[in-house]
N, C-alpha and C positions, 0 to 999 in steps of 0.2 A: 324399613323399606323392603320392597319385594326384590327378588333376584333380577327381574327385567329392568327395573329402574337403576339398580346398582350397575348392571352390565352396560346399560345405555350411558350412564355417567362415565364409566371407565372408557368406553369407546370415544366419547367426546373429548375426554382428557388426553387420550393418546393422539387423536387427530390434531388437537390444539398444539401439543408438543411437536409433532411432526411438522406442522405448518411453520412454527417458529424457526426450526432448523433447516427447512427446505430451501430457503434463499441464501444460506450461508455458503460463500465461495472462498476458496483459498487459491491464491495466485503467488507466483514467484517471479521476480524480475530484477534486473541489475540496477543498482543505484551506486553512483560513483562517490567514493569517500576514502578516507585514509586511517581514521582513528576512532577512539571511543567518544570523542566530542562529536564526530560526524554521526556515530551511531545514535547518540542521544537526540541530536537534531532531526535526523531522518525518522526515527521511531516516533518522536513527539509530533512532528508534522503529520505523519500518517495517522496516528491515533486521534488527532483533532478532527479528522474528516468524519462527518456524521455517518454512522453505519459501520465504521471499522471496529472490529472486535479485538484484534490483536495484530502486533507488528513485531518482527524480529529481523534485524539487519545483521548479517555476518560480515565482519570486517575483512576476513581472509578471502572469502569468495565474492564479496560485494553484492550478494544476493539478499533481497528483502522478501521474506515470507509474510504475507498479509492475509488475514481472514476478515471477511466483511459481508454485510447483508446486501446481496445483489439488487434488492428492491429499493435500497437507499443510496447506493453509490456504485461506482465502477472503477476499473483500473485507470482509465483516463483521468478521472477526477482526483484519484489518489496520487498519481504521478504529477499532476499539475500542482498539487499542494506541496509536494516534495521539491520540485524545481524552484519554487518561490524561496526555498531556504538556501539556494545556490548549488544544489547537487543535481547533476545531470542524471537522467534515467536512460534506459536503453531506447526509449521512444521520444523523449522530450529533452530539450536543452535549456538549461537555466539561462536567464538573461545575464549578460556580462556584469551588470551592476550588482546583481545578487551574488554571483560567483565571487566578485571582488570583495564582498563583505565577509566572506569566510575567514576564520582564523588562518594564519599562515600554515599551521600544522594540518589544516583540512584541505588545502589546495592540492588537488589531484591533477594528473596530466590530462588536459582537455583534448590533446591530439588524439588520444585513444578513443574518446567519446565520439569525436567527429568521424573517425574511420568506421566505427560500429554503426553509426547512424546513416551511413550511405545506404540509399534505398529507402530511407524513412524521411526524406527531405520534406515531404508534405506534412509530417507530424512535428517537425521542429518548431519550437517557440522561443 
């Protein structure tokens, strides 16, 4: 191959790699829980959303760091998947029946979540 062909192929390869990573977003938001069992459920629900690349929930801070492909999903869809497990997020409230299915060790103080959601009433589910 001549140099022009090799250079052209390298440019195409670089553009392709850049395109793959261009839509990757990382967000952090609060997800209520209490223990390692919560961590497993929250991360599992997050990772099951198509387009999510990684999820890491911190029990101490109750913050979830999630990386995802912005062309396949968004924070709203991710949080909706989490609330189905019974865990409130800072923008969405789990249905009482889902919260009631949590193990006793996983039941967190929902009074806190209601206080923090004030001003987000239009987003509560």
